[in-house]
N, C-alpha and C positions, 0 to 999 in steps of 0.2 A: 786817865781813867775815862771810859766811855760814858755817854749819857745814860742816866739811870732812871728807870721807871719809879723807883722809890723816891728819888730826888724830886721828880715831877709830882708825885703824889703829895709829898710834903709841901711843896710850893703851892699846889692847888688847895690843900687843906688850910694853909696860912693866908691865902689870898683874901685881901680885904676888898669887898665890892663896894662901889660907891655910886650914887645916882648921877654924879658929875662924870660925864663921858671922859673928859680929859684926865681926871684922877683915876678912873677905872682903867683907861688905856695904859697909864704909867704902871699901875699895879700889875696888869697882865704882863707888861714888858718886864717888870722886875722878876716875875715868876719864870718867864721863859728864859730870861737872861741867866738866872741861877741854874736852870736845867741845862741849857745849851752851852754854857761856859765849859762844860766837861766834854764837848764834842771833840772827836779826834778823827783824823784820816792818817796820813803818813806822819803828820805833825798835828798839834793841838789847834783848835780854833783860837785865833788871836783876839785880843781885846778890841782892836779897831774893827774887826769883822763882826764881833758881837754888837759894838756900837751901831754899825750900819744896819744890822738886822733889827736892833731895838728901835731905831728911828723909823724904819719902814713899818714895823708893827704898830707903833704909836700913830703914825700918819694914817695907816689903814683904819685903825679903830676910831680915830677922830672923824674920818670921812664916811664911815659905815656904822650907823646906829644899830648895835647888836642888842639893845635893850628892848626893841620892838618884839612883841610876842612872836615866837617861832623863828626869830632870826639869829639867835645866839649860836646854835650848833654850826650852821654853815658860815656864819660870820667869824667865829673863832678859827675854823679851818682856813678861811681866807686870810686872817691875820697871821697865822703861822706860816702860810705860803709867802706872805709879804716878808716876814722875818727872814726866811731862807733865800728868798729872791734878793733881799738886801745883802745878805752874806755873800751870795754868789757873785754879785756885782763888785765885790771888793777884790776878788782874785787873790793875789799874793798878800794883799793887806788882810785878808781873812785867814788864809792858810799859807804858811811860808812856802814859797816856790810854786804856788798854784798857777797853772796856765788855763785851767778850766774847772768849774764847779758846777755840778748838776744837783739841784735841790732834791729833796726827797719827793717821791711821787704823790704823796698826800692821799693815798687810796684809803681814806678814813671817812666814816659816816658817824658823826657824834650824836645824831638825833635819837637812836635807840637808847644810848646811855643817858641822855637828857630826859627822855620819856620815862625811863625806869626811875631816875632820880626824883622825878616830880610825881610819879603815880603810886609809888610804894614808900612806906616810911623807911627813911635811911638817915644815918647820921651823916655829918659832913665828911667824916673819915671814910665811910663806906662810899659815898657819892664821889669823893676825890679819888679813891682807888679804882673805881669803875672808869672814870674819865681818864685817869692817868694810863690805864691799860690800853685804852683805844687810842689815845693821843700818842703815846710812845711808839706804838706799832706804826703810826703814820708819819712820825717825825724822824724816823731813821730810814736809811736806804738811799740817801744821796751819795754822790761820789766827788772826790777831788782828783784831778789829773795834774801830775807834775812831770817835768822832763825826764826822759825823752817822751814817753807816753805811758807813764805808770798811773793806772787808775786804782784808787784806794777807796773803799767804802767809808762813809762818815758813820761813826758809831757813837 
């Protein structure tokens, strides 16, 4: 089953935010792990690949304080980039038989969705739906290459 915008929305809606950066990083990693665990190319994303991405996301969030006003939107895009870069580093550990993994292009700007969520009255469900739509669009589009030179999109 490919990654689903509705799964991401549910994970965002259930995300527990915490003032402790380490706890918050793990919570974000839990949410992205649940969403990305459904990623597929020619084969599904394997658990060791998810673990690599999870570790990279947590390290990124622990090194980059996204609680600073105005830093969350770009910081989360950076964290998701770190996740997929970690997955890509795993090659066949991430996707069976992979000889190359190209992460998604991350052509996503979360700032307008963040601005809307904070400037107009919204429920957590509404804000989660808006963020999930933007994030999902930016988190798909990578590819996995398997021998001899079969390039398959990550969905």
